[in-house]
C-alpha positions as CSV (number, residue, x, y, z in Angstrom):
1,M,105.1,133.9,99.2
2,Q,105.3,134.6,102.9
3,G,105.0,132.2,105.1
4,N,101.6,133.9,106.8
5,A,100.1,133.6,103.5
6,L,101.1,130.4,102.4
7,L,100.1,128.6,106.0
8,F,96.6,130.4,105.4
9,L,96.5,129.0,102.0
10,Y,97.1,125.7,102.8
11,L,94.5,126.0,105.6
12,L,91.7,127.2,103.1
13,F,92.6,124.7,100.6
14,A,92.5,122.0,103.3
15,A,88.9,123.0,104.6
16,F,87.8,123.5,100.7
17,I,88.8,120.0,100.5
18,G,87.3,118.4,103.7
19,L,84.4,120.1,102.4
20,F,84.1,118.8,98.9
21,S,85.2,115.5,100.4
22,V,82.2,115.4,102.5
23,I,79.9,116.7,99.6
24,I,81.1,114.1,96.9
25,N,81.2,111.7,99.4
26,A,77.3,112.3,100.3
27,L,76.4,112.6,96.6
28,F,77.6,109.4,95.6
29,L,75.8,107.9,99.0
30,R,72.7,109.5,97.5
31,F,72.6,108.5,94.1
32,S,74.9,105.3,94.0
33,A,73.0,103.3,96.8
34,N,73.9,99.7,94.9
35,L,77.4,100.9,93.0
36,G,80.3,99.7,94.8
37,T,78.8,96.9,96.3
38,R,79.7,92.7,95.6
39,N,77.3,90.2,94.9
40,T,79.3,88.0,97.7
41,D,78.4,87.6,101.1
42,P,79.5,90.4,103.2
43,A,79.3,88.5,106.6
44,A,81.9,86.3,105.7
45,V,84.6,89.1,105.1
46,R,83.2,92.0,106.8
47,W,82.4,92.7,110.4
48,S,79.1,94.5,109.6
49,S,76.9,92.5,107.9
50,T,75.1,95.3,106.2
51,T,76.1,95.4,102.6
52,K,77.0,99.2,101.9
53,P,78.2,101.0,98.7
54,A,82.2,101.3,98.8
55,L,82.6,104.6,96.9
56,G,85.3,106.3,99.6
57,G,88.3,105.7,96.8
58,I,87.2,107.5,94.1
59,S,86.8,111.1,96.0
60,F,90.4,110.2,97.5
61,Y,92.1,109.9,93.9
62,I,89.4,112.8,92.6
63,I,91.2,114.8,95.3
64,F,94.8,114.2,94.6
65,L,94.2,115.0,91.4
66,L,93.1,118.4,92.4
67,S,95.7,118.9,94.8
68,I,98.4,118.5,92.0
69,A,96.0,121.1,90.3
70,F,95.5,123.8,93.1
71,Y,99.6,123.2,93.6
72,S,100.5,124.4,89.9
73,V,97.5,127.3,89.7
74,F,97.8,129.0,93.0
75,L,101.4,127.7,94.9
76,H,103.8,127.8,92.1
77,K,102.4,128.5,88.5
78,E,106.2,128.7,86.9
79,A,107.3,125.4,88.8
80,N,108.2,122.4,86.9
81,F,107.2,120.1,89.3
82,I,106.7,117.1,86.4
83,N,109.8,115.4,87.0
84,T,109.8,111.4,86.3
85,Q,109.7,111.1,89.9
86,M,106.6,112.9,89.7
87,M,105.2,111.1,87.2
88,G,106.5,107.7,88.4
89,I,104.2,108.3,92.0
90,L,101.3,109.3,89.5
91,G,101.5,106.8,86.9
92,A,101.6,104.5,89.9
93,V,98.6,105.5,92.5
94,S,97.2,105.9,89.3
95,L,97.2,102.1,88.8
96,G,96.5,101.2,92.0
97,F,93.0,103.2,91.8
98,L,92.6,101.4,88.3
99,L,93.3,98.0,90.2
100,G,91.1,98.8,93.3
101,L,88.7,100.0,90.7
102,A,88.6,96.7,88.8
103,D,88.1,94.9,92.0
104,D,85.6,96.5,92.9
105,A,83.1,95.5,89.9
106,Y,84.7,92.8,89.2
107,N,86.3,90.7,92.1
108,T,90.1,90.4,89.7
109,K,92.2,87.3,90.0
110,P,94.6,87.2,93.1
111,M,97.2,86.5,90.2
112,M,96.0,89.5,88.5
113,K,96.0,91.8,91.7
114,L,98.9,90.3,92.3
115,A,100.9,91.0,88.7
116,L,99.3,94.6,88.9
117,Q,100.9,95.8,92.9
118,I,104.2,94.4,91.5
119,L,104.0,96.5,88.7
120,C,103.3,99.5,90.5
121,G,106.3,98.8,92.7
122,L,108.2,98.3,89.4
123,I,107.1,101.9,88.4
124,L,108.0,103.6,91.4
125,V,111.7,101.4,91.4
126,S,112.7,102.9,88.1
127,T,111.2,106.4,88.2
128,G,113.4,107.0,91.4
129,T,111.2,106.2,94.6
130,Y,113.4,103.5,96.2
131,I,114.3,102.8,99.4
132,K,118.1,103.8,99.7
133,V,119.6,101.9,103.3
134,L,121.0,99.2,101.7
135,P,124.5,99.0,100.4
136,N,123.3,97.3,97.3
137,D,120.8,99.1,94.7
138,W,119.4,95.6,94.0
139,A,119.0,94.7,97.3
140,N,117.3,98.2,97.7
141,Y,115.2,97.8,94.6
142,T,113.8,94.0,96.1
143,L,113.3,95.6,98.9
144,T,110.7,98.4,97.6
145,M,108.8,96.2,95.6
146,V,108.3,93.8,98.7
147,W,107.5,97.0,100.4
148,V,105.0,99.0,97.9
149,V,103.0,95.1,97.5
150,G,103.3,94.4,101.2
151,L,101.7,98.1,102.1
152,M,99.0,97.4,99.7
153,N,98.0,94.3,100.7
154,S,98.0,95.4,103.9
155,V,96.2,98.7,103.9
156,N,93.4,96.6,102.2
157,M,93.6,93.7,104.4
158,L,93.3,96.5,107.5
159,D,89.5,97.6,105.8
160,N,87.4,95.4,107.7
161,M,86.1,97.1,110.6
162,D,84.5,101.2,110.4
163,G,87.2,103.6,110.1
164,V,89.8,102.0,110.6
165,T,92.1,102.1,107.7
166,T,90.9,106.0,107.7
167,T,92.5,107.0,111.1
168,T,95.7,104.6,110.4
169,S,96.2,106.2,107.5
170,I,95.2,109.8,109.0
171,S,98.3,109.3,111.5
172,V,100.2,108.4,108.7
173,V,100.1,111.2,106.5
174,V,100.4,113.5,110.0
175,G,103.9,112.5,110.7
176,A,105.0,112.7,106.7
177,I,103.2,116.5,106.8
178,L,105.3,116.8,110.8
179,L,108.0,115.3,109.0
180,L,107.5,118.2,106.1
181,L,107.5,121.1,108.8
182,L,110.1,119.7,110.7
183,Q,112.2,119.6,107.4
184,G,111.1,124.0,106.1
185,N,109.8,121.9,103.2
186,V,106.5,123.5,102.8
187,T,107.0,124.8,99.2
188,G,107.2,121.1,97.1
189,I,104.4,119.8,95.9
190,H,104.3,116.4,98.5
191,L,103.1,118.4,100.9
192,A,100.2,119.6,99.1
193,M,99.5,116.0,97.8
194,L,99.5,115.5,101.6
195,V,97.5,118.0,102.7
196,G,94.8,116.9,99.9
197,V,94.9,113.8,101.0
198,L,94.8,114.3,104.8
199,A,90.9,116.7,103.9
200,A,89.9,113.6,101.9
201,L,90.3,110.9,104.6
202,C,88.2,113.3,107.4
203,G,86.0,114.2,104.9
204,F,85.2,110.4,104.1
205,L,85.3,110.1,107.7
206,V,82.0,111.2,108.7
207,F,80.6,108.6,106.8
208,N,83.1,105.8,107.7
209,W,82.6,106.0,111.1
210,H,80.4,103.6,113.2
211,P,78.2,102.4,112.3
212,S,79.7,103.6,109.2
213,R,77.3,104.5,105.6
214,M,79.8,104.1,102.9
215,Y,83.2,102.1,103.3
216,M,86.5,103.2,101.0
217,G,86.7,99.5,98.8
218,D,89.5,98.1,97.1
219,T,88.9,101.4,95.2
220,G,90.7,103.1,98.2
221,S,92.7,100.7,100.0
222,M,94.5,100.1,96.6
223,F,95.4,104.1,96.2
224,L,96.4,104.5,99.8
225,G,98.4,101.6,99.8
226,V,100.4,102.8,96.7
227,F,100.3,106.7,97.8
228,L,101.3,105.8,101.7
229,A,104.0,103.4,100.5
230,A,105.9,106.1,98.6
231,I,105.4,108.7,100.9
232,G,106.8,106.1,103.2
233,V,110.1,105.6,101.0
234,I,110.6,109.2,100.2
235,Y,110.1,110.7,104.2
236,F,110.7,107.3,106.3
237,W,113.0,104.9,104.9
238,N,115.1,107.9,103.2
239,A,114.5,110.9,105.3
240,P,118.2,111.6,107.0
241,D,118.2,112.4,110.2
242,Y,117.9,116.1,111.5
243,N,122.0,117.3,111.0
244,G,121.4,115.5,107.8
245,Q,123.0,112.2,107.9
246,V,121.2,108.9,106.9
247,I,121.3,106.5,110.3
248,Q,120.3,102.8,108.7
249,S,118.6,101.8,112.0
250,K,117.0,104.8,112.4
251,Q,115.7,104.6,109.1
252,F,113.9,101.1,110.1
253,V,112.6,102.1,113.1
254,I,111.3,105.2,111.5
255,A,109.1,103.1,108.5
256,A,107.9,100.3,111.2
257,L,106.7,102.7,113.6
258,M,104.7,105.0,111.3
259,F,103.2,101.4,110.3
260,I,102.9,99.1,112.8
261,V,99.1,99.0,112.5
262,P,99.1,97.6,109.0
263,I,102.0,95.5,109.8
264,C,101.3,93.8,112.9
265,D,97.4,92.9,111.4
266,T,99.0,91.6,108.4
267,A,101.7,89.4,110.6
268,T,99.3,88.3,113.0
269,V,96.5,87.4,110.3
270,T,99.0,85.7,107.7
271,I,101.3,83.4,110.6
272,N,97.4,82.3,112.2
273,R,96.1,81.2,108.9
274,L,99.6,80.0,107.7
275,L,99.6,77.9,111.2
276,K,96.0,76.6,110.6
277,G,96.4,75.6,106.9
278,Q,94.3,78.4,105.8
279,S,95.1,80.8,102.4
280,P,95.8,84.8,104.6
281,F,94.4,86.2,101.0
282,V,90.7,85.0,101.9
283,G,88.7,87.7,104.0
284,G,87.6,86.8,107.6
285,K,86.9,88.1,111.0
286,D,90.5,87.3,112.6
287,H,92.2,90.6,112.3
288,T,93.7,92.3,114.9
289,T,90.4,94.7,115.4
290,H,88.0,92.3,115.7
291,H,90.1,89.9,118.5
292,L,90.0,93.2,120.4
293,S,86.1,92.9,120.2
294,Y,86.1,89.7,121.0
295,F,88.3,91.0,124.3
296,G,85.0,93.3,124.9
297,F,85.9,96.6,123.2
298,S,83.2,98.3,121.6
299,D,83.4,98.8,117.3
300,R,83.9,102.6,118.2
301,G,86.7,101.6,120.9
């Protein structure tokens, strides 16, 4: 397929998926006013004291699957893209989605949640999606596990104020797309998935921007955590330099910069709570975004 035709097809796909995201979230909002809300005090864990449906993550996963279908039907009908790595990403992302869905519905135990997050990391590592910056494979495996579990929790913890996690995820996805374009890799399935998830996030932002009418919930944050962790490994940690060489220090810097917001927020909250003798795994109003508000910034700001 020619470059202009391919660009037009991707733009058409992004526009369609963005519109689909708006419609499906509007339907969720209309018919499921109570689905995805928990029997807990929202004022204790969220900046907004109003209970709202947490359904955005369902649309993320549906559109993620539609992106794979779009690639196989419209771009490369004969391509065999279902390889071991792709199956691992699909399996880990699906497990993350189900974990978040169960957490939104039943408030799963922290240890069970951690065990399933570790399983997501094991799935990615065992299927070839792991960080390759250290000389020892087991060190790389361990770093990958820490990265996956840490990012899943970071994205989850960052979802504490309207639009914050959504806009942060959009910036990471845009960065990955730009790297793909710079590498000239415009025919792979990863670009289709990234464009689809980007459009899904933009469509959801219509309802998640302050004052929000809907949250993504753990369903969305767990899905995004696994998906962004896998994309981060492939395109930030393991991405070669422009001349094909791998520069270890640069890989650390790129990954840190792309995920600077969730990393700093999680580190700040964890350190502060441990110093106070509090658990870092319990929701609260001591996140970076909250402190910016205390300094005088508006919620939109």
